[in-house]
Backbone as a chain_set.jsonl record, in Angstrom:
{"seq": "MAKLLRVFSICLLVGCISACAGVREHVRQYDFRTMRRAAAREKAVPSPIADVLDMNGWTSDFDGATAFARVNHQRTIVFFYGPTSASAKAKSLVEKSVARISDVQKVALNIEKKRGIAARLGVDRVPAIVVLDASGRVVAREEGAITQDTIASALAQ", "coords": {"N": [[132.086, 91.513, 228.849], [134.777, 91.8, 229.583], [135.544, 89.194, 229.467], [135.261, 88.699, 226.757], [137.178, 90.452, 225.786], [139.48, 89.233, 226.847], [139.453, 86.75, 225.469], [139.73, 87.691, 222.893], [142.321, 88.85, 223.05], [143.835, 86.583, 223.58], [143.414, 85.133, 221.246], [144.612, 86.908, 219.479], [147.269, 86.814, 220.398], [147.889, 84.084, 219.928], [147.613, 84.067, 217.164], [149.713, 85.817, 216.445], [151.895, 84.318, 217.317], [151.681, 82.052, 215.661], [152.005, 83.323, 213.218], [154.634, 84.231, 213.443], [155.916, 81.783, 213.475], [155.356, 80.99, 210.876], [156.785, 82.927, 209.442], [159.34, 82.269, 210.294], [159.556, 79.717, 209.126], [159.425, 80.399, 206.41], [161.804, 81.879, 206.131], [163.651, 79.854, 206.71], [163.193, 78.149, 204.522], [163.974, 79.863, 202.455], [166.717, 80.16, 203.02], [167.5, 77.52, 202.592], [166.981, 77.246, 199.831], [168.816, 79.119, 198.839], [171.232, 77.941, 199.638], [171.146, 75.62, 198.065], [171.289, 76.72, 195.484], [173.855, 77.842, 195.571], [175.394, 75.53, 195.855], [174.827, 74.314, 193.415], [176.008, 76.151, 191.67], [178.693, 75.741, 192.255], [179.113, 73.229, 191.163], [178.79, 73.693, 188.514], [179.638, 73.659, 185.052], [182.388, 75.322, 183.58], [181.84, 78.196, 181.571], [182.109, 78.336, 177.98], [182.758, 80.825, 177.207], [184.371, 81.819, 179.057], [187.436, 83.285, 180.21], [190.527, 82.536, 178.575], [192.739, 80.522, 180.288], [195.447, 81.419, 180.82], [195.589, 83.85, 179.553], [194.559, 86.898, 179.953], [191.457, 88.408, 179.38], [190.929, 87.175, 176.974], [189.102, 84.837, 174.967], [187.901, 81.484, 174.359], [185.816, 80.92, 172.799], [185.024, 80.922, 169.732], [182.819, 81.203, 167.9], [180.937, 82.606, 169.461], [182.359, 84.982, 170.015], [182.774, 86.031, 167.43], [180.143, 86.447, 166.637], [179.352, 88.386, 168.5], [181.121, 90.404, 167.755], [180.184, 90.936, 165.181], [177.626, 92.027, 165.665], [178.323, 94.306, 167.115], [179.941, 95.689, 165.397], [182.776, 95.232, 165.314], [186.243, 94.268, 165.015], [187.783, 91.009, 164.96], [190.361, 89.334, 166.563], [192.167, 86.462, 166.113], [194.087, 84.153, 167.716], [196.159, 81.51, 167.131], [197.623, 78.828, 168.771], [200.057, 76.382, 169.848], [201.628, 73.422, 171.271], [204.306, 74.14, 171.322], [207.407, 75.814, 172.264], [207.828, 78.172, 170.915], [205.24, 78.998, 170.426], [204.438, 79.583, 173.02], [206.069, 81.789, 173.643], [205.176, 83.575, 171.679], [202.547, 83.798, 172.484], [202.635, 85.296, 174.901], [203.694, 87.66, 173.86], [201.724, 88.464, 171.99], [199.55, 88.786, 173.708], [200.409, 90.953, 175.314], [200.701, 92.916, 173.339], [198.135, 93.306, 172.315], [196.652, 93.991, 174.468], [196.103, 96.687, 175.03], [194.194, 97.407, 173.209], [190.795, 97.986, 172.863], [188.512, 97.797, 171.267], [188.181, 95.363, 169.929], [187.491, 91.918, 169.465], [188.907, 89.221, 171.208], [190.305, 86.15, 170.591], [191.653, 83.102, 171.548], [192.984, 80.116, 170.46], [193.708, 76.675, 170.729], [195.391, 74.987, 168.351], [195.425, 72.237, 168.028], [193.067, 71.403, 169.173], [191.127, 72.784, 167.81], [191.009, 72.307, 164.985], [189.226, 72.432, 162.832], [188.269, 75.086, 162.737], [190.697, 76.336, 162.31], [191.348, 75.347, 159.747], [189.236, 76.437, 158.28], [189.904, 79.125, 158.426], [192.278, 79.125, 157.093], [194.712, 78.477, 158.316], [197.782, 76.923, 158.754], [200.043, 76.442, 160.292], [201.553, 77.028, 163.524], [202.912, 79.545, 165.709], [200.004, 81.58, 164.953], [198.263, 84.424, 163.679], [195.106, 85.702, 163.003], [193.138, 88.166, 161.591], [189.87, 89.28, 161.605], [187.263, 91.012, 159.913], [184.275, 92.913, 160.82], [182.248, 91.498, 159.569], [183.199, 88.943, 159.539], [185.045, 88.196, 157.674], [188.297, 87.31, 156.536], [190.905, 89.551, 156.996], [193.564, 89.843, 157.491], [196.439, 87.748, 157.877], [198.895, 86.111, 159.671], [201.496, 83.864, 159.952], [203.724, 81.608, 161.619], [206.823, 82.881, 162.722], [206.102, 85.215, 165.102], [206.209, 88.611, 165.597], [206.52, 91.877, 167.129], [206.202, 93.714, 165.073], [204.848, 92.192, 163.089], [202.44, 91.765, 164.365], [201.509, 94.376, 164.645], [201.284, 95.101, 161.916], [199.339, 93.31, 161.046], [197.126, 94.118, 162.547], [196.802, 96.665, 161.579], [195.655, 96.461, 159.099]], "CA": [[132.967, 92.288, 228.018], [136.147, 91.471, 229.958], [135.805, 87.854, 228.971], [135.424, 88.842, 225.325], [138.474, 91.08, 225.579], [140.484, 88.225, 227.14], [139.439, 85.795, 224.378], [140.294, 88.385, 221.75], [143.767, 89.008, 223.238], [144.427, 85.248, 223.443], [143.411, 84.833, 219.801], [145.621, 87.766, 218.87], [148.576, 86.284, 220.78], [148.075, 82.823, 219.204], [147.817, 84.44, 215.772], [151.072, 86.36, 216.312], [152.849, 83.22, 217.464], [151.66, 81.236, 214.45], [152.572, 84.14, 212.141], [156.088, 84.194, 213.609], [156.363, 80.462, 213.032], [155.286, 81.018, 209.421], [157.915, 83.727, 208.971], [160.534, 81.459, 210.525], [159.568, 78.662, 208.118], [159.751, 81.037, 205.142], [163.237, 82.2, 206.164], [164.374, 78.596, 206.624], [163.092, 77.688, 203.143], [164.798, 80.753, 201.639], [168.107, 79.778, 203.257], [167.713, 76.232, 201.945], [167.075, 77.501, 198.395], [170.081, 79.819, 198.602], [172.31, 76.962, 199.764], [171.081, 74.735, 196.898], [171.803, 77.456, 194.328], [175.306, 77.964, 195.721], [175.967, 74.212, 195.574], [174.707, 74.091, 191.971], [177.013, 76.986, 191.011], [180.006, 75.119, 192.433], [179.187, 72.069, 190.292], [178.564, 74.108, 187.13], [180.748, 73.573, 184.101], [182.749, 76.67, 183.163], [181.327, 78.637, 180.279], [183.137, 78.442, 176.946], [183.075, 82.238, 177.043], [185.332, 82.165, 180.1], [188.765, 83.663, 179.735], [191.555, 81.522, 178.411], [193.328, 80.545, 181.624], [196.665, 82.199, 181.003], [195.536, 85.063, 178.737], [193.493, 87.717, 180.504], [190.662, 89.13, 178.403], [190.79, 86.374, 175.763], [188.118, 83.772, 175.073], [188.091, 80.351, 173.456], [184.544, 80.748, 172.093], [185.166, 81.596, 168.442], [181.513, 81.565, 167.344], [180.353, 83.652, 170.3], [183.105, 86.227, 169.84], [182.519, 86.591, 166.102], [178.762, 86.941, 166.639], [179.369, 89.64, 169.259], [181.827, 91.386, 166.924], [179.295, 91.29, 164.068], [176.568, 92.904, 166.176], [178.91, 95.554, 167.603], [180.802, 96.238, 164.346], [184.152, 95.167, 165.79], [187.105, 93.258, 164.425], [188.123, 89.88, 165.825], [191.713, 88.808, 166.372], [192.214, 85.054, 166.517], [195.468, 83.703, 167.901], [196.291, 80.059, 167.191], [198.86, 78.407, 169.424], [200.239, 74.942, 169.978], [202.418, 73.025, 172.442], [205.72, 74.482, 171.164], [207.893, 76.952, 173.044], [207.622, 79.366, 170.095], [203.86, 79.416, 170.672], [204.387, 80.178, 174.355], [206.658, 83.135, 173.549], [204.26, 84.393, 170.884], [201.339, 84.021, 173.281], [202.857, 86.44, 175.803], [203.886, 88.848, 173.025], [200.417, 88.851, 171.452], [198.725, 89.268, 174.824], [200.878, 92.298, 175.679], [200.484, 93.846, 172.233], [196.711, 93.541, 172.077], [196.009, 94.349, 175.737], [195.676, 98.09, 175.008], [193.11, 97.6, 172.239], [189.534, 97.607, 173.498], [187.424, 97.636, 170.311], [188.409, 94.144, 169.166], [187.246, 90.677, 170.194], [190.159, 88.47, 171.276], [190.058, 84.714, 170.682], [192.867, 82.279, 171.537], [192.578, 78.735, 170.22], [194.722, 75.649, 170.575], [195.168, 74.447, 167.01], [195.185, 70.803, 168.115], [191.68, 71.183, 169.562], [190.224, 73.523, 166.92], [191.521, 72.163, 163.608], [188.192, 72.843, 161.877], [188.296, 76.549, 162.626], [191.982, 76.678, 161.687], [191.241, 75.062, 158.318], [188.308, 77.413, 157.702], [190.602, 80.41, 158.33], [193.476, 78.951, 156.293], [195.908, 78.414, 159.163], [198.449, 75.629, 158.64], [201.079, 76.256, 161.312], [201.469, 77.914, 164.689], [201.805, 80.432, 166.085], [199.376, 82.309, 163.853], [197.287, 85.464, 164.012], [194.161, 85.991, 161.927], [192.271, 89.297, 161.923], [188.61, 89.238, 160.868], [186.476, 92.241, 160.021], [183.012, 92.719, 161.537], [181.41, 90.51, 158.882], [183.812, 87.631, 159.688], [185.947, 87.953, 156.547], [189.718, 87.417, 156.892], [191.56, 90.73, 156.423], [195.016, 89.684, 157.662], [196.848, 86.457, 158.42], [200.341, 85.99, 159.89], [201.829, 82.551, 160.493], [205.147, 81.392, 161.87], [207.442, 83.749, 163.731], [205.291, 86.384, 165.419], [206.958, 89.707, 166.23], [205.743, 93.085, 167.382], [205.893, 94.307, 163.767], [203.821, 91.399, 162.402], [201.168, 92.011, 165.071], [201.073, 95.739, 164.278], [200.855, 95.124, 160.523], [198.078, 92.56, 160.952], [196.055, 94.933, 163.12], [196.653, 97.886, 160.785], [194.875, 96.191, 157.876]], "C": [[134.429, 91.945, 228.296], [136.523, 90.094, 229.418], [136.052, 87.899, 227.452], [136.786, 89.459, 224.983], [139.611, 90.092, 225.817], [140.58, 87.208, 226.012], [140.074, 86.42, 223.124], [141.812, 88.519, 221.873], [144.472, 87.653, 223.124], [144.498, 84.872, 221.96], [144.481, 85.653, 219.08], [147.018, 87.237, 219.155], [148.875, 84.986, 220.026], [148.321, 83.107, 217.731], [149.217, 84.984, 215.537], [152.103, 85.254, 216.393], [152.87, 82.366, 216.205], [152.212, 82.013, 213.259], [154.092, 84.145, 212.229], [156.64, 82.849, 213.158], [156.344, 80.393, 211.509], [156.446, 81.801, 208.818], [159.202, 82.94, 209.132], [160.664, 80.363, 209.47], [159.945, 79.232, 206.753], [161.25, 81.354, 205.066], [164.064, 80.926, 206.024], [164.354, 78.067, 205.189], [163.951, 78.542, 202.219], [166.273, 80.395, 201.788], [168.435, 78.461, 202.56], [167.855, 76.412, 200.435], [168.392, 78.184, 198.041], [171.25, 78.853, 198.669], [172.32, 76.023, 198.561], [171.614, 75.427, 195.651], [173.32, 77.575, 194.381], [175.984, 76.63, 195.4], [175.909, 73.916, 194.076], [175.744, 74.913, 191.215], [178.4, 76.375, 191.117], [180.197, 73.945, 191.482], [179.132, 72.454, 188.824], [179.832, 73.99, 186.303], [181.1, 74.995, 183.67], [182.228, 76.981, 181.76], [182.429, 78.65, 179.238], [183.54, 79.886, 176.693], [184.144, 82.647, 178.069], [186.698, 82.465, 179.504], [189.642, 82.436, 179.536], [192.43, 81.643, 179.654], [194.539, 81.455, 181.776], [196.718, 83.449, 180.132], [194.326, 85.89, 179.168], [192.772, 88.498, 179.404], [190.441, 88.387, 177.1], [189.776, 85.268, 176.01], [188.489, 82.635, 174.131], [186.812, 80.057, 172.668], [184.566, 81.552, 170.794], [183.82, 82.078, 167.913], [180.849, 82.68, 168.137], [181.033, 84.994, 170.102], [182.839, 86.848, 168.481], [181.076, 87.109, 165.981], [178.669, 88.276, 167.369], [180.024, 90.735, 168.432], [180.94, 91.852, 165.769], [178.241, 92.285, 164.529], [177.119, 94.275, 166.564], [179.886, 96.199, 166.618], [182.257, 96.339, 164.797], [184.928, 94.131, 164.981], [187.318, 92.146, 165.45], [189.554, 89.476, 165.513], [191.726, 87.391, 166.944], [193.682, 84.643, 166.565], [195.457, 82.189, 168.034], [197.639, 79.719, 167.801], [198.899, 76.893, 169.512], [201.117, 74.642, 171.173], [203.891, 73.462, 172.374], [206.109, 75.676, 172.025], [207.754, 78.254, 172.252], [206.205, 79.901, 170.286], [203.734, 80.092, 172.031], [204.957, 81.598, 174.347], [205.734, 84.067, 172.783], [203.0, 84.731, 171.662], [201.503, 85.221, 174.201], [203.034, 87.729, 175.012], [202.557, 89.361, 172.476], [199.539, 89.421, 172.559], [199.119, 90.683, 175.216], [200.561, 93.315, 174.591], [199.017, 94.231, 172.069], [195.986, 94.007, 173.34], [195.451, 95.774, 175.714], [194.47, 98.326, 174.112], [191.802, 97.106, 172.846], [188.416, 97.327, 172.503], [187.609, 96.426, 169.404], [188.097, 92.946, 170.053], [188.498, 89.817, 170.099], [189.865, 86.994, 171.529], [191.396, 83.996, 170.612], [192.445, 80.816, 171.451], [193.793, 77.831, 170.101], [194.441, 74.942, 169.258], [194.897, 72.944, 167.035], [193.736, 70.491, 168.465], [190.69, 71.808, 168.586], [190.709, 73.49, 165.467], [190.5, 72.614, 162.563], [188.184, 74.347, 161.655], [189.59, 76.992, 161.951], [191.928, 76.45, 160.182], [190.335, 76.077, 157.63], [188.979, 78.775, 157.507], [191.918, 80.311, 157.572], [194.768, 78.925, 157.081], [196.482, 77.007, 159.101], [199.457, 75.378, 159.752], [200.93, 77.3, 162.412], [202.857, 78.458, 165.014], [201.272, 81.184, 164.877], [198.38, 83.326, 164.407], [196.414, 85.661, 162.789], [193.278, 87.132, 162.416], [191.061, 89.226, 161.007], [187.924, 90.593, 160.984], [185.145, 91.916, 160.696], [182.111, 91.675, 160.879], [181.992, 89.1, 158.959], [184.753, 87.259, 158.564], [187.392, 88.165, 156.989], [190.312, 88.637, 156.202], [193.072, 90.654, 156.568], [195.296, 88.326, 158.272], [198.364, 86.45, 158.511], [200.601, 84.642, 160.538], [203.335, 82.445, 160.693], [205.655, 82.317, 162.955], [206.604, 85.019, 163.911], [206.171, 87.404, 166.137], [206.017, 90.871, 166.469], [205.31, 93.72, 166.06], [204.806, 93.526, 163.03], [202.453, 91.605, 163.052], [200.628, 93.367, 164.658], [200.578, 95.785, 162.835], [199.531, 94.383, 160.321], [196.916, 93.401, 161.463], [195.802, 96.202, 162.313], [195.764, 97.671, 159.558], [193.387, 96.171, 158.154]], "O": [[135.228, 91.812, 227.368], [137.649, 89.859, 228.979], [136.941, 87.221, 226.938], [137.452, 89.05, 224.032], [140.599, 90.099, 225.083], [141.687, 86.833, 225.627], [140.838, 85.778, 222.403], [142.523, 88.318, 220.888], [145.594, 87.587, 222.621], [145.511, 84.36, 221.485], [145.165, 85.155, 218.187], [147.864, 87.21, 218.261], [149.989, 84.801, 219.537], [149.157, 82.451, 217.11], [149.847, 84.649, 214.534], [153.073, 85.243, 215.635], [153.94, 81.992, 215.725], [152.828, 81.419, 212.374], [154.771, 84.072, 211.205], [157.7, 82.781, 212.536], [157.237, 79.79, 210.912], [157.023, 81.394, 207.809], [160.053, 82.93, 208.242], [161.762, 80.107, 208.974], [160.709, 78.608, 206.016], [161.883, 81.116, 204.037], [165.063, 80.911, 205.305], [165.373, 77.59, 204.69], [164.588, 78.02, 201.303], [167.0, 80.334, 200.797], [169.522, 78.303, 202.004], [168.735, 75.811, 199.818], [169.012, 77.844, 197.033], [172.165, 78.931, 197.849], [173.394, 75.661, 198.079], [172.312, 74.809, 194.848], [173.995, 77.427, 193.362], [177.028, 76.604, 194.749], [176.841, 73.329, 193.527], [176.305, 74.439, 190.228], [179.197, 76.472, 190.183], [181.315, 73.685, 191.038], [179.402, 71.616, 187.964], [180.942, 74.195, 186.793], [180.201, 75.798, 183.419], [182.192, 76.114, 180.888], [183.577, 78.946, 179.568], [184.549, 80.146, 176.037], [184.747, 83.713, 177.944], [187.058, 81.964, 178.439], [189.512, 81.434, 180.24], [192.821, 82.748, 180.032], [194.644, 82.186, 182.761], [197.783, 84.05, 179.985], [193.197, 85.594, 178.777], [193.41, 89.171, 178.595], [189.812, 88.931, 176.192], [189.612, 84.814, 177.142], [189.295, 82.811, 173.217], [186.738, 79.058, 171.952], [184.172, 82.718, 170.768], [183.69, 83.237, 167.518], [180.263, 83.594, 167.557], [180.368, 86.027, 170.029], [182.691, 88.066, 168.379], [180.828, 88.102, 165.296], [177.986, 89.192, 166.91], [179.543, 91.868, 168.407], [180.945, 93.033, 165.42], [177.993, 93.283, 163.852], [176.454, 95.291, 166.363], [180.582, 97.152, 166.97], [182.888, 97.389, 164.677], [184.35, 93.244, 164.353], [187.066, 92.321, 166.642], [189.92, 89.297, 164.352], [191.351, 87.158, 168.093], [194.414, 84.771, 165.583], [194.823, 81.644, 168.937], [198.67, 80.258, 167.397], [197.899, 76.214, 169.281], [201.334, 75.517, 172.012], [204.649, 73.172, 173.299], [205.256, 76.45, 172.459], [207.581, 79.321, 172.841], [205.992, 81.113, 170.305], [203.0, 81.069, 172.172], [204.396, 82.5, 174.969], [205.529, 85.213, 173.183], [202.448, 85.822, 171.518], [200.616, 86.071, 174.278], [202.573, 88.785, 175.446], [202.299, 90.564, 172.498], [198.861, 90.429, 172.36], [198.25, 91.528, 175.428], [200.192, 94.45, 174.89], [198.708, 95.37, 171.718], [194.814, 94.379, 173.273], [194.416, 96.033, 176.328], [193.793, 99.346, 174.244], [191.703, 95.961, 173.288], [187.443, 96.666, 172.867], [187.231, 96.466, 168.233], [188.399, 92.953, 171.246], [189.088, 89.697, 169.025], [189.261, 86.63, 172.538], [192.191, 84.257, 169.709], [191.653, 80.337, 172.262], [194.781, 78.178, 169.455], [193.37, 74.364, 169.075], [194.21, 72.429, 166.153], [193.225, 69.434, 168.097], [189.529, 71.4, 168.542], [190.804, 74.527, 164.811], [190.883, 73.129, 161.513], [188.103, 74.819, 160.521], [189.588, 77.906, 161.126], [192.416, 77.282, 159.417], [190.631, 76.526, 156.523], [188.675, 79.494, 156.555], [192.61, 81.317, 157.418], [195.816, 79.314, 156.564], [195.784, 76.025, 159.356], [199.702, 74.229, 160.118], [200.262, 78.319, 162.239], [203.864, 77.869, 164.62], [201.988, 81.4, 163.9], [197.752, 83.119, 165.446], [196.916, 85.774, 161.67], [192.735, 87.077, 163.519], [191.198, 89.124, 159.788], [187.995, 91.245, 162.026], [184.914, 90.776, 161.099], [181.301, 91.039, 161.554], [181.357, 88.152, 158.498], [185.217, 86.12, 158.501], [187.68, 89.1, 157.737], [190.241, 88.76, 154.98], [193.793, 91.335, 155.838], [194.514, 87.812, 159.072], [199.046, 86.752, 157.531], [199.996, 84.313, 161.558], [204.115, 83.114, 160.015], [205.0, 82.514, 163.979], [206.427, 85.794, 162.972], [206.797, 87.098, 167.152], [204.857, 90.844, 166.057], [204.185, 94.205, 165.94], [203.93, 94.129, 162.41], [201.43, 91.618, 162.367], [199.443, 93.507, 164.356], [199.569, 96.429, 162.548], [198.703, 94.796, 159.509], [195.837, 93.395, 160.87], [194.702, 96.754, 162.358], [195.183, 98.627, 159.043], [192.591, 95.959, 157.239]]}, "num_chains": 1, "name": "protein.A"}
């Protein structure tokens, strides 16, 4: 009986040791997978939905924003800018003016990169603001000199 008990305790001890090694291997594999995912995230290309770099809360994904606005029955404000200093001044003015509004999708597009969308919305010069209703129809368009009053009138329609 004592011999049987000794054999049983040895088997139990060997089983525990091998189980611990299995747990250690599982943890090592989990850490390896976590490190690979983190490395893949670092290499990932930024999403087109990501904020426009210098305009907080704005996106450059026109199609995504208009689709979201359609589903949620929201308006979309599209701001077209270019390389001019007038566009830079208008950009800060538009960002400040629209920052308080939460029920609107905000899209900022460089007209040189998005000429197709600009043509579809009837924009010829920058800076320009176009307001779309939930169905994607143009309800207001302001081009040229952008002021606080032009932004307010465009959003009021």
